[in-house]
Backbone as CSV, one residue per row, in Angstrom:
resi,resn,N_x,N_y,N_z,CA_x,CA_y,CA_z,C_x,C_y,C_z
1,MET,-3.712,-10.548,-13.412,-4.566,-9.904,-12.418,-3.778,-8.832,-11.673
2,ALA,-4.402,-7.721,-11.392,-3.736,-6.578,-10.780,-3.233,-6.878,-9.367
3,MET,-3.994,-7.638,-8.583,-3.530,-7.928,-7.223,-2.278,-8.797,-7.251
4,ARG,-2.169,-9.664,-8.217,-0.938,-10.472,-8.339,0.252,-9.567,-8.670
5,ALA,0.033,-8.563,-9.484,1.094,-7.594,-9.781,1.477,-6.837,-8.509
6,ALA,0.500,-6.485,-7.691,0.788,-5.814,-6.418,1.585,-6.739,-5.494
7,LEU,1.254,-8.018,-5.500,2.013,-8.989,-4.692,3.459,-9.098,-5.171
8,ARG,3.676,-9.035,-6.481,5.052,-9.050,-7.000,5.813,-7.817,-6.520
9,GLU,5.127,-6.681,-6.481,5.752,-5.466,-5.957,6.082,-5.629,-4.469
10,ALA,5.190,-6.255,-3.714,5.442,-6.497,-2.292,6.682,-7.375,-2.122
11,GLN,6.846,-8.354,-2.997,8.026,-9.220,-2.948,9.300,-8.400,-3.188
12,ARG,9.240,-7.465,-4.116,10.388,-6.589,-4.372,10.742,-5.789,-3.123
13,ALA,9.726,-5.305,-2.421,9.972,-4.563,-1.175,10.674,-5.466,-0.164
14,SER,10.169,-6.670,-0.003,10.752,-7.616,0.947,12.211,-7.902,0.615
15,GLU,12.518,-8.058,-0.659,13.894,-8.318,-1.086,14.815,-7.146,-0.754
16,GLN,14.253,-5.958,-0.611,15.017,-4.759,-0.258,14.934,-4.460,1.239
17,ASN,14.444,-5.434,2.004,14.280,-5.324,3.451,13.304,-4.219,3.859
18,GLU,12.358,-3.918,2.974,11.269,-2.992,3.267,10.034,-3.824,3.613
19,VAL,9.130,-3.254,4.377,7.874,-3.954,4.688,7.188,-4.280,3.363
20,PRO,6.818,-5.554,3.152,6.308,-5.997,1.845,4.880,-5.547,1.538
21,VAL,4.785,-4.331,1.048,3.516,-3.804,0.568,3.727,-3.391,-0.875
22,GLY,2.800,-3.816,-1.728,2.867,-3.459,-3.139,1.547,-2.854,-3.590
23,ALA,1.636,-2.004,-4.616,0.435,-1.345,-5.133,0.552,-1.152,-6.633
24,VAL,-0.584,-1.218,-7.305,-0.658,-0.889,-8.729,-1.903,-0.043,-8.962
25,VAL,-1.810,0.834,-9.955,-2.959,1.645,-10.349,-3.376,1.180,-11.739
26,VAL,-4.674,0.918,-11.873,-5.245,0.458,-13.137,-6.144,1.560,-13.692
27,HIS,-5.950,1.855,-14.970,-6.761,2.853,-15.673,-7.298,2.204,-16.942
28,ARG,-8.614,2.147,-17.045,-9.270,1.546,-18.213,-8.738,0.149,-18.522
29,GLY,-8.591,-0.646,-17.459,-8.212,-2.046,-17.613,-6.721,-2.306,-17.797
30,ARG,-5.904,-1.258,-17.727,-4.459,-1.402,-17.933,-3.692,-0.869,-16.717
31,ILE,-2.667,-1.599,-16.292,-1.815,-1.102,-15.211,-0.991,0.056,-15.753
32,ILE,-1.128,1.219,-15.097,-0.363,2.388,-15.545,0.753,2.762,-14.579
33,SER,0.719,2.221,-13.361,1.825,2.452,-12.437,1.867,1.326,-11.422
34,ARG,3.050,1.122,-10.895,3.256,0.110,-9.863,4.346,0.601,-8.933
35,ALA,4.262,0.171,-7.682,5.247,0.605,-6.696,5.235,-0.339,-5.500
36,HIS,6.293,-0.238,-4.729,6.381,-0.981,-3.471,6.921,-0.046,-2.399
37,ASN,6.757,-0.450,-1.145,7.234,0.371,-0.034,8.714,0.668,-0.187
38,GLN,9.086,1.938,0.068,10.495,2.323,0.001,10.892,3.394,1.020
39,PRO,10.245,3.486,2.182,10.647,4.539,3.110,12.095,4.429,3.581
40,LEU,12.612,3.223,3.754,13.999,3.067,4.178,14.949,3.472,3.061
41,HIS,14.723,2.933,1.895,15.593,3.194,0.744,15.609,4.675,0.365
42,LEU,14.449,5.285,0.344,14.347,6.694,-0.052,14.500,7.657,1.125
43,GLN,14.595,7.113,2.339,14.649,7.916,3.559,13.510,8.936,3.568
44,ASP,12.303,8.398,3.328,11.121,9.235,3.168,9.936,8.551,3.848
45,PRO,9.422,9.115,4.925,8.307,8.471,5.624,7.027,8.390,4.788
46,THR,6.944,9.154,3.708,5.748,9.101,2.856,5.901,8.111,1.709
47,ALA,6.991,7.400,1.624,7.254,6.518,0.482,6.563,5.159,0.634
48,HIS,5.279,5.199,0.946,4.469,3.980,0.983,4.124,3.598,-0.450
49,ALA,3.875,2.320,-0.665,3.566,1.819,-2.007,2.419,2.595,-2.646
50,GLU,1.367,2.859,-1.877,0.202,3.550,-2.432,0.558,4.951,-2.907
51,ILE,1.291,5.688,-2.085,1.656,7.062,-2.421,2.508,7.090,-3.684
52,LEU,3.508,6.212,-3.743,4.388,6.165,-4.910,3.620,5.788,-6.171
53,ALA,2.711,4.819,-6.060,1.917,4.403,-7.226,0.982,5.531,-7.682
54,LEU,0.365,6.235,-6.734,-0.516,7.354,-7.089,0.263,8.482,-7.757
55,ARG,1.445,8.789,-7.239,2.279,9.834,-7.851,2.619,9.486,-9.299
56,ARG,3.031,8.243,-9.500,3.410,7.809,-10.855,2.211,7.825,-11.794
57,ALA,1.047,7.417,-11.290,-0.168,7.430,-12.115,-0.539,8.855,-12.499
58,GLY,-0.429,9.769,-11.546,-0.730,11.173,-11.834,0.172,11.730,-12.918
59,ARG,1.466,11.413,-12.826,2.400,11.876,-13.864,2.077,11.245,-15.210
60,LYS,1.733,9.962,-15.202,1.415,9.262,-16.456,0.184,9.868,-17.133
61,LEU,-0.837,10.194,-16.337,-2.079,10.738,-16.889,-2.050,12.259,-17.035
62,GLY,-1.052,12.895,-16.441,-0.976,14.353,-16.511,-2.032,15.039,-15.673
63,ASN,-2.451,14.374,-14.586,-3.507,14.922,-13.744,-3.437,14.247,-12.376
64,TYR,-3.528,15.032,-11.308,-3.520,14.429,-9.980,-4.856,13.791,-9.631
65,ARG,-5.900,14.136,-10.361,-7.210,13.518,-10.145,-7.251,12.206,-10.918
66,LEU,-7.439,11.121,-10.199,-7.420,9.782,-10.787,-8.815,9.161,-10.748
67,THR,-9.790,9.923,-11.221,-11.195,9.547,-11.089,-11.575,8.272,-11.830
68,ASP,-10.844,7.911,-12.862,-11.158,6.691,-13.621,-10.225,5.545,-13.269
69,CYS,-9.612,5.600,-12.103,-8.599,4.604,-11.740,-9.010,3.759,-10.547
70,THR,-8.389,2.584,-10.487,-8.525,1.676,-9.351,-7.138,1.417,-8.794
71,LEU,-7.016,1.512,-7.480,-5.771,1.194,-6.791,-5.902,-0.183,-6.174
72,TYR,-4.957,-1.052,-6.496,-4.861,-2.377,-5.884,-3.668,-2.347,-4.946
73,VAL,-3.879,-2.723,-3.697,-2.793,-2.712,-2.716,-2.910,-3.942,-1.832
74,THR,-1.775,-4.462,-1.398,-1.757,-5.734,-0.689,-2.273,-5.656,0.743
75,ILE,-2.298,-4.459,1.323,-2.808,-4.302,2.687,-3.693,-3.051,2.754
76,GLU,-4.593,-3.057,3.671,-5.484,-1.914,3.889,-4.659,-0.646,4.106
77,PRO,-4.960,0.417,3.380,-4.188,1.650,3.500,-4.253,2.279,4.897
78,CYS,-3.154,2.964,5.247,-3.069,3.699,6.509,-3.776,5.053,6.345
79,VAL,-3.770,5.859,7.381,-4.424,7.161,7.361,-3.828,8.059,6.274
80,MET,-2.492,8.096,6.189,-1.845,8.949,5.183,-2.263,8.541,3.772
81,CYS,-2.212,7.248,3.505,-2.542,6.763,2.164,-4.027,6.931,1.855
82,ALA,-4.873,6.722,2.859,-6.310,6.942,2.667,-6.584,8.398,2.329
83,GLY,-5.882,9.309,2.992,-6.028,10.730,2.679,-5.630,11.029,1.251
84,ALA,-4.539,10.423,0.787,-4.089,10.618,-0.599,-5.119,10.064,-1.582
85,ILE,-5.731,8.947,-1.243,-6.755,8.350,-2.103,-7.939,9.304,-2.239
86,VAL,-8.343,9.904,-1.131,-9.450,10.864,-1.155,-9.089,12.063,-2.027
87,HIS,-7.902,12.618,-1.833,-7.497,13.800,-2.595,-7.310,13.508,-4.080
88,ALA,-6.951,12.267,-4.401,-6.805,11.878,-5.806,-8.162,11.598,-6.453
89,ARG,-9.214,11.543,-5.640,-10.563,11.235,-6.131,-10.601,9.885,-6.852
90,LEU,-9.868,8.947,-6.279,-9.808,7.602,-6.840,-11.200,6.984,-6.842
91,ARG,-11.559,6.346,-7.921,-12.883,5.750,-8.042,-13.029,4.510,-7.156
92,ARG,-11.954,3.687,-7.143,-12.087,2.388,-6.492,-10.779,1.983,-5.823
93,LEU,-10.899,1.324,-4.680,-9.774,0.740,-3.959,-10.037,-0.746,-3.783
94,VAL,-9.034,-1.554,-4.088,-9.106,-2.998,-3.855,-7.888,-3.345,-3.006
95,TYR,-8.126,-3.942,-1.841,-6.973,-4.332,-1.026,-7.098,-5.777,-0.570
96,GLY,-5.941,-6.330,-0.181,-5.869,-7.730,0.235,-6.148,-7.912,1.711
97,ALA,-5.104,-7.806,2.532,-5.206,-8.075,3.960,-5.690,-6.856,4.736
98,ARG,-6.489,-7.112,5.754,-6.909,-6.046,6.663,-5.735,-5.699,7.571
99,ASP,-5.720,-4.472,8.085,-4.682,-4.035,9.015,-5.347,-3.524,10.286
100,PRO,-5.525,-4.418,11.270,-6.244,-4.025,12.485,-5.525,-2.971,13.318
101,LYS,-4.228,-2.778,13.106,-3.479,-1.790,13.891,-3.485,-0.398,13.266
102,ALA,-3.487,-0.337,11.921,-3.348,0.973,11.276,-4.272,1.165,10.072
103,GLY,-5.135,0.219,9.784,-6.001,0.308,8.614,-7.011,1.439,8.727
104,ALA,-7.072,2.276,7.672,-7.949,3.446,7.695,-9.201,3.276,6.850
105,CYS,-9.561,2.024,6.576,-10.793,1.742,5.824,-11.798,1.036,6.724
106,GLY,-11.614,1.183,8.029,-12.561,0.620,8.971,-11.972,-0.352,9.971
107,SER,-10.789,-0.887,9.718,-10.214,-1.854,10.662,-9.770,-1.191,11.953
108,ALA,-8.993,-0.112,11.856,-8.542,0.621,13.041,-9.261,1.965,13.156
109,ILE,-9.487,2.580,12.000,-10.111,3.900,11.938,-10.798,4.017,10.579
110,MET,-11.781,4.877,10.474,-12.476,5.062,9.196,-12.142,6.441,8.634
111,VAL,-11.310,6.447,7.605,-11.013,7.685,6.891,-11.745,7.656,5.556
112,LEU,-11.530,6.598,4.781,-12.248,6.489,3.508,-13.738,6.364,3.785
113,ASN,-14.500,7.109,3.041,-15.959,7.094,3.147,-16.476,7.541,4.516
114,HIS,-15.682,8.349,5.197,-16.150,8.931,6.456,-17.383,9.793,6.151
115,PRO,-18.395,9.740,6.992,-19.636,10.471,6.692,-19.468,11.986,6.534
116,ARG,-18.403,12.565,7.098,-18.199,14.013,6.985,-17.521,14.409,5.670
117,LEU,-16.991,13.437,4.947,-16.331,13.740,3.676,-17.352,13.776,2.546
118,ASN,-17.065,14.570,1.526,-17.997,14.703,0.408,-17.632,13.801,-0.770
119,PHE,-16.756,12.847,-0.544,-16.319,11.965,-1.626,-16.357,10.527,-1.152
120,ARG,-16.797,9.636,-2.005,-16.895,8.211,-1.677,-16.048,7.392,-2.640
121,VAL,-15.387,6.395,-2.084,-14.559,5.458,-2.849,-15.207,4.088,-2.755
122,GLU,-15.328,3.411,-3.873,-15.810,2.029,-3.856,-14.671,1.171,-3.311
123,ILE,-14.954,0.379,-2.270,-13.922,-0.418,-1.609,-14.248,-1.900,-1.729
124,THR,-13.261,-2.669,-2.159,-13.350,-4.131,-2.166,-12.181,-4.637,-1.337
125,SER,-12.481,-5.437,-0.326,-11.414,-5.948,0.543,-11.332,-7.462,0.460
126,GLY,-10.214,-7.996,0.918,-10.050,-9.444,1.027,-9.600,-10.143,-0.245
127,VAL,-9.182,-9.400,-1.263,-8.738,-10.026,-2.516,-7.339,-10.608,-2.306
128,LEU,-7.213,-11.903,-2.458,-5.963,-12.635,-2.195,-5.437,-12.329,-0.791
129,ALA,-6.352,-12.189,0.142,-6.001,-11.804,1.510,-5.009,-12.764,2.152
130,SER,-5.157,-14.055,1.934,-4.242,-15.030,2.544,-2.817,-14.824,2.052
131,ALA,-2.651,-14.670,0.752,-1.314,-14.464,0.185,-0.729,-13.128,0.642
132,CYS,-1.554,-12.102,0.688,-1.085,-10.776,1.112,-0.672,-10.800,2.580
133,GLY,-1.489,-11.414,3.414,-1.175,-11.514,4.838,0.035,-12.380,5.096
134,ALA,0.168,-13.469,4.331,1.315,-14.369,4.496,2.622,-13.660,4.176
135,ALA,2.632,-12.807,3.148,3.846,-12.073,2.788,4.305,-11.210,3.962
136,LEU,3.371,-10.551,4.617,3.707,-9.718,5.771,4.163,-10.565,6.957
137,GLN,3.439,-11.651,7.242,3.797,-12.508,8.374,5.187,-13.107,8.198
138,GLU,5.485,-13.601,7.009,6.799,-14.206,6.745,7.904,-13.170,6.908
139,PHE,7.677,-11.962,6.419,8.670,-10.897,6.527,8.990,-10.613,7.991
140,PHE,7.950,-10.435,8.814,8.185,-10.092,10.208,8.730,-11.272,11.009
141,LEU,8.375,-12.488,10.641,8.980,-13.659,11.295,10.478,-13.703,11.008
142,ARG,10.862,-13.472,9.756,12.291,-13.452,9.400,13.001,-12.318,10.127
143,ARG,12.365,-11.171,10.180,12.980,-10.000,10.822,13.213,-10.262,12.309
144,ARG,12.240,-10.888,12.977,12.383,-11.172,14.401,13.418,-12.260,14.661
145,ALA,13.608,-13.158,13.704,14.561,-14.257,13.875,16.003,-13.780,13.768
146,LYS,16.252,-12.687,13.063,17.615,-12.160,12.922,18.005,-11.427,14.198
147,PRO,19.240,-11.615,14.645,19.679,-10.847,15.816,19.721,-9.361,15.459
148,GLN,19.114,-8.577,16.284,19.053,-7.141,16.036,20.205,-6.447,16.745
149,ARG,20.984,-5.699,16.002,22.060,-4.902,16.593,21.505,-3.514,16.891
150,THR,21.809,-3.030,18.032,21.436,-1.663,18.374,22.698,-0.824,18.423
151,ARG,22.562,0.442,18.565,23.741,1.296,18.621,24.515,1.065,19.921
152,PHE,23.897,0.362,20.863,24.561,0.077,22.140,25.185,-1.311,22.146
153,SER,25.001,-2.094,21.073,25.552,-3.449,21.009,27.059,-3.376,20.849
154,THR,27.712,-4.349,21.415,29.157,-4.463,21.196,29.389,-5.606,20.228
155,PRO,30.360,-5.474,19.323,30.615,-6.556,18.373,31.042,-7.819,19.100
156,ALA,30.682,-8.966,18.556,31.011,-10.257,19.175,32.460,-10.617,18.955
């Protein structure tokens, strides 16, 4: 299942101390690209799982328009990623957990399928939502449990 593949990508992000978000792009029933969050590793604020997966899918298909593709992602896309989905003319989005703070599919703001846009994306939410949400919760619980050093900290 594609969402399970996205969850595996999220696990890879977590292992690299990145926020555990994973994404895969499916074309005609086959996964053609997969990615996980890498803004820290790549030192790139646009290196979200969705953006990286869309870029790879575009290169694989030789076209930035991904009209016959479905994006599976573990969390509701942010504004930047929703914008990329619109520009890619993605047919369908499937996501796991809602993001009430930054979700751009209606949780925090509505970018996808906004009435002023001339393009519509079929959206399915809540797929493996518990597992997707748990991956994020566990990551942030671990992160908060570690002592955080700041540039003003003195070594012990």
